[in-house]
C-alpha positions as CSV (number, residue, x, y, z in Angstrom):
1,M,67.7,-10.5,51.1
2,T,66.3,-7.1,50.2
3,R,66.0,-4.7,47.3
4,G,66.3,-1.0,47.6
5,A,63.3,1.3,47.2
6,H,65.0,3.7,44.8
7,A,68.2,3.5,42.8
8,D,68.4,7.3,42.3
9,R,68.4,8.3,46.0
10,T,69.7,11.8,46.5
11,A,73.0,12.0,48.2
12,P,72.7,13.0,51.9
13,E,74.7,15.8,53.5
14,P,78.1,14.8,54.8
15,G,77.9,13.6,58.4
16,A,74.1,13.1,58.2
17,R,72.6,10.5,60.6
18,Q,72.3,7.1,59.0
19,F,69.2,4.9,59.1
20,L,68.5,1.6,57.3
21,V,64.8,0.7,57.4
22,G,62.7,-2.0,55.8
23,L,59.1,-3.1,55.1
24,V,58.2,-6.8,55.7
25,G,55.1,-8.3,54.2
26,E,53.5,-10.1,51.2
27,G,52.8,-8.4,47.8
28,I,54.2,-5.1,48.9
29,G,56.1,-4.1,45.8
30,A,53.7,-1.2,45.1
31,S,53.9,0.2,48.6
32,L,54.3,4.0,48.7
33,T,55.8,3.9,52.2
34,P,59.4,3.7,51.1
35,A,59.1,6.8,48.9
36,M,57.4,8.8,51.6
37,H,60.0,7.9,54.2
38,E,63.0,8.6,52.0
39,A,61.7,11.9,50.6
40,E,60.9,13.3,54.1
41,A,64.0,12.0,55.6
42,R,66.1,13.8,53.0
43,R,64.2,17.0,53.9
44,L,65.2,16.4,57.5
45,G,68.8,16.0,56.5
46,L,69.0,12.3,57.3
47,D,70.9,9.6,55.4
48,Y,68.0,7.2,55.1
49,E,67.5,4.1,53.0
50,Y,64.2,2.1,53.0
51,R,64.2,-1.4,51.6
52,I,61.4,-3.8,50.5
53,L,61.5,-7.2,52.0
54,D,58.7,-9.0,50.2
55,L,58.1,-12.5,51.5
56,I,56.8,-13.7,48.2
57,E,59.8,-12.5,46.3
58,L,62.1,-13.8,49.0
59,G,60.4,-17.2,48.9
60,R,59.9,-17.2,52.6
61,P,56.8,-17.9,54.7
62,A,55.4,-15.5,57.2
63,K,56.4,-17.9,60.0
64,E,60.0,-17.0,59.4
65,V,59.4,-13.3,60.4
66,G,61.3,-13.9,63.6
67,Q,64.4,-15.0,61.7
68,I,64.0,-12.0,59.4
69,L,63.9,-9.7,62.4
70,A,67.1,-11.3,63.7
71,E,68.8,-10.9,60.3
72,A,67.8,-7.3,60.1
73,A,69.1,-6.4,63.5
74,A,72.4,-8.2,62.7
75,G,72.5,-6.4,59.4
76,G,72.4,-3.0,60.8
77,F,68.7,-2.1,60.3
78,A,67.3,0.6,62.6
79,A,63.8,-0.6,62.2
80,L,61.3,-2.7,60.2
81,N,57.7,-1.7,59.3
82,I,55.5,-4.8,59.4
83,T,52.4,-5.5,57.3
84,H,50.1,-8.3,56.3
85,P,50.4,-11.1,57.2
86,C,52.9,-10.6,60.0
87,K,51.3,-7.9,62.3
88,Q,50.0,-10.5,64.8
89,L,53.0,-12.9,64.5
90,V,55.4,-10.2,65.6
91,L,53.6,-9.7,68.9
92,D,55.4,-12.6,70.5
93,L,58.8,-11.8,68.9
94,V,59.6,-8.4,70.5
95,D,61.3,-7.7,73.8
96,D,59.2,-4.6,74.7
97,L,55.7,-3.9,73.5
98,D,54.1,-0.4,73.4
99,A,50.9,-0.3,75.4
100,D,48.8,0.7,72.4
101,A,50.2,-2.1,70.3
102,A,49.4,-4.5,73.1
103,H,45.7,-3.2,73.2
104,L,45.4,-3.6,69.5
105,R,47.2,-7.0,69.4
106,A,49.1,-5.9,66.3
107,V,52.5,-4.5,65.6
108,N,53.4,-2.6,62.4
109,L,56.8,-1.2,63.5
110,V,59.7,-2.9,65.2
111,V,62.6,-0.6,66.3
112,F,66.0,-2.1,67.1
113,R,67.4,-0.2,70.0
114,D,70.2,-1.1,72.5
115,G,70.0,-4.8,71.5
116,R,66.2,-5.0,72.0
117,R,63.2,-5.2,69.8
118,I,60.5,-2.7,70.6
119,G,57.1,-3.1,69.0
120,Y,54.7,-0.3,68.1
121,N,51.5,0.3,66.2
122,T,51.4,3.5,64.2
123,D,48.3,2.7,62.2
124,W,46.0,4.0,64.9
125,M,48.3,7.1,65.5
126,G,48.0,7.9,61.7
127,Y,44.2,7.7,61.8
128,R,43.9,9.8,65.0
129,D,46.1,12.5,63.6
130,G,44.1,12.4,60.3
131,L,40.9,13.0,62.3
132,A,42.4,16.0,64.1
133,A,43.8,17.5,60.9
134,G,41.0,16.6,58.4
135,L,37.9,16.8,60.5
136,A,38.7,19.7,62.9
137,G,35.5,20.9,64.7
138,A,33.5,17.8,63.6
139,S,31.2,16.1,66.1
140,F,32.2,12.7,67.4
141,D,29.1,12.3,69.6
142,R,27.9,9.1,67.8
143,V,30.1,7.3,65.2
144,V,29.3,4.2,63.1
145,Q,32.1,2.1,61.8
146,I,31.6,-0.5,59.0
147,G,34.4,-3.1,59.0
148,C,36.1,-4.6,62.0
149,G,39.2,-6.3,60.6
150,G,42.8,-5.1,61.1
151,A,42.3,-1.6,59.8
152,G,39.0,-1.4,61.7
153,A,40.7,-2.2,65.0
154,A,43.1,0.7,64.5
155,T,40.4,3.2,63.4
156,A,38.1,2.2,66.3
157,Y,41.0,2.7,68.8
158,A,41.8,6.0,67.2
159,L,38.2,7.2,67.3
160,L,37.8,6.4,71.0
161,S,41.2,7.9,71.8
162,H,40.1,11.0,69.9
163,G,37.0,11.3,72.2
164,A,34.2,9.5,70.4
165,R,31.3,9.3,72.9
166,R,29.6,6.4,71.2
167,L,30.9,4.0,68.7
168,D,28.7,1.5,66.9
169,L,30.6,-1.3,65.1
170,A,29.3,-3.4,62.2
171,D,30.8,-6.1,60.1
172,A,29.7,-8.7,57.6
173,V,30.9,-11.3,60.2
174,P,28.9,-10.2,63.3
175,Q,31.3,-12.1,65.6
176,R,34.2,-9.9,64.5
177,A,32.2,-6.8,65.5
178,S,31.3,-8.3,68.8
179,D,34.9,-9.2,69.6
180,L,36.2,-5.8,68.7
181,A,33.5,-4.1,70.7
182,Q,34.4,-6.1,73.8
183,R,38.1,-5.3,73.4
184,M,37.5,-1.6,72.9
185,A,34.9,-1.4,75.7
186,A,37.5,-2.9,78.1
187,H,40.0,-0.1,77.3
188,F,37.5,2.8,77.1
189,P,35.0,2.0,79.9
190,R,33.6,5.6,80.0
191,Q,32.5,5.5,76.4
192,R,29.8,3.4,74.7
193,V,31.0,0.8,72.3
194,N,28.4,-1.4,70.7
195,A,28.4,-4.2,68.1
196,I,25.4,-3.9,65.8
197,E,23.9,-6.4,63.3
198,P,24.2,-5.4,59.6
199,M,20.4,-5.1,59.4
200,L,20.5,-2.3,61.9
201,L,23.1,-0.2,60.0
202,P,20.5,2.1,58.2
203,A,19.0,3.3,61.5
204,A,22.4,3.7,63.1
205,I,23.8,5.7,60.1
206,A,20.7,7.9,60.1
207,A,21.5,8.8,63.7
208,A,25.2,9.2,63.4
209,S,27.4,12.3,63.5
210,G,29.9,10.5,61.4
211,V,30.5,7.2,59.5
212,V,33.8,5.3,59.0
213,H,34.2,2.8,56.3
214,A,37.1,0.3,57.1
215,T,36.7,-2.5,54.5
216,P,38.4,-3.1,51.1
217,L,35.2,-2.1,49.2
218,G,36.0,0.8,46.9
219,M,39.5,-0.3,46.0
220,F,40.3,-0.5,42.3
221,H,39.8,-4.3,42.4
222,H,36.9,-4.2,44.8
223,P,34.5,-1.5,43.4
224,G,31.4,-0.7,45.3
225,V,29.8,1.6,47.9
226,A,29.2,0.4,51.5
227,F,26.1,2.4,52.1
228,D,23.7,4.9,50.7
229,V,24.9,8.4,51.6
230,G,21.3,9.6,51.3
231,M,20.8,8.0,54.8
232,L,23.2,10.5,56.4
233,R,22.2,13.5,58.5
234,P,23.0,16.7,56.7
235,E,25.9,17.6,59.0
236,A,27.4,14.1,59.2
237,W,30.9,13.4,58.0
238,V,32.3,10.3,56.1
239,S,35.7,8.7,56.4
240,D,37.2,6.0,54.2
241,V,40.4,4.0,54.9
242,V,40.8,3.1,51.2
243,Y,43.3,5.3,49.3
244,R,43.7,3.6,46.0
245,P,41.8,5.5,44.6
246,L,42.2,8.5,46.9
247,E,38.7,9.7,46.0
248,T,36.5,6.5,46.4
249,E,33.0,6.5,45.0
250,L,31.7,6.6,48.6
251,L,33.7,9.9,49.3
252,R,32.7,11.3,45.9
253,R,29.0,10.8,46.6
254,A,29.3,12.1,50.2
255,A,31.2,15.2,49.1
256,A,28.8,15.9,46.3
257,A,26.0,15.8,48.9
258,G,27.8,18.4,51.0
259,H,29.2,16.1,53.7
260,P,32.7,16.7,55.1
261,V,35.0,13.8,54.1
262,L,38.3,12.3,55.2
263,D,40.2,10.3,52.6
264,G,42.3,7.2,53.4
265,G,45.5,9.0,52.5
266,R,45.4,10.7,55.9
267,M,45.8,7.4,57.7
268,A,48.5,6.2,55.3
269,V,50.5,9.4,55.6
270,G,49.9,9.6,59.4
271,Q,51.3,6.1,60.1
272,A,54.3,6.8,57.9
273,C,54.9,10.1,59.7
274,A,54.5,8.5,63.2
275,S,56.9,5.7,62.2
276,L,59.5,8.1,60.9
277,R,59.3,10.1,64.1
278,I,59.7,7.0,66.3
279,I,62.6,5.6,64.3
280,T,64.6,8.8,64.0
281,G,63.6,11.1,66.8
282,A,63.2,13.9,64.2
283,E,59.9,15.7,63.6
284,P,58.5,15.1,60.1
285,D,56.2,17.6,58.5
286,P,52.9,15.9,58.0
287,E,51.5,18.3,55.4
288,R,54.6,18.1,53.4
289,M,54.4,14.3,53.5
290,R,50.7,14.5,52.5
291,E,51.5,16.6,49.5
292,H,54.2,14.2,48.4
293,F,51.8,11.3,48.9
294,R,49.2,13.0,46.7
295,T,51.8,13.5,44.1
296,L,52.7,9.8,44.2
297,I,49.1,8.8,44.0
298,G,48.5,11.2,41.1
299,A,51.5,9.8,39.2
300,E,50.2,6.3,39.8
301,A,46.7,7.1,38.5
302,H,48.2,8.8,35.5
303,G,50.2,5.7,34.7
304,D,47.2,3.5,35.4
305,R,49.0,1.4,37.9
306,R,46.0,-0.1,39.4
307,R,47.4,-2.1,42.3
308,D,46.1,-2.3,45.8
309,D,48.5,-1.6,48.7
310,R,48.5,-3.6,51.9
């Protein structure tokens, strides 16, 4: 029911701990997650195989994800990463749910342990770790976030966990921003979380210490810039969750204007790093994984493989 990520996997050391892991979702053939996991696992001395379980290629609907989980557990998988469109479906299919995943109402990692399914969300962990590593010393006094979908929920949770004092949320669908603001405010009552109308974005951006862009705008197949960086305060930082391309037009303009920037690769690598840690109990090297990720992105760009990852 699966296909391997790489046919030329380096042979592990004799006696290495063995792990079979997979990724479940739709249209995930271009995902860089398998390569990141396998390369770092080899560096850690693990016998680690990561397989793609693409629902489209398998001819299976998302509603069968529960059956896929059962098959994986019976087949000796240690864990499955979960992506679109199954992150919410899996919520009701695990035996134990990590508190953060429960707050976010999304699971992107299911670990099979002692006959039980344990659900986690490492998306927010990846973004939080990216903030700490990539924006050390930056102010989080007032942050504006554009986009309140799945990625936006993870970044909002990470920003507040990281200590953002005020978070203004905006979305093209105002109700989505309102819903996310209410959910986040309930979990972070000592911090200010507001939903703002799109027409109020310019004023909010002008007053912000940082701006997070969490929509698909800027991907290879969705070109564009979410806002005019000329509205930013001189010391404000800009973060983008898009990583194909790694340097989006938004980040290029912000960096050219002298603003600190955080690319979407930080979140992608961070979630992979956190997943690997939870699955194996080993301690991955995030900077080593980031360098490998940048190499993969560079090779992809050189080959002009312009496909968006989910």
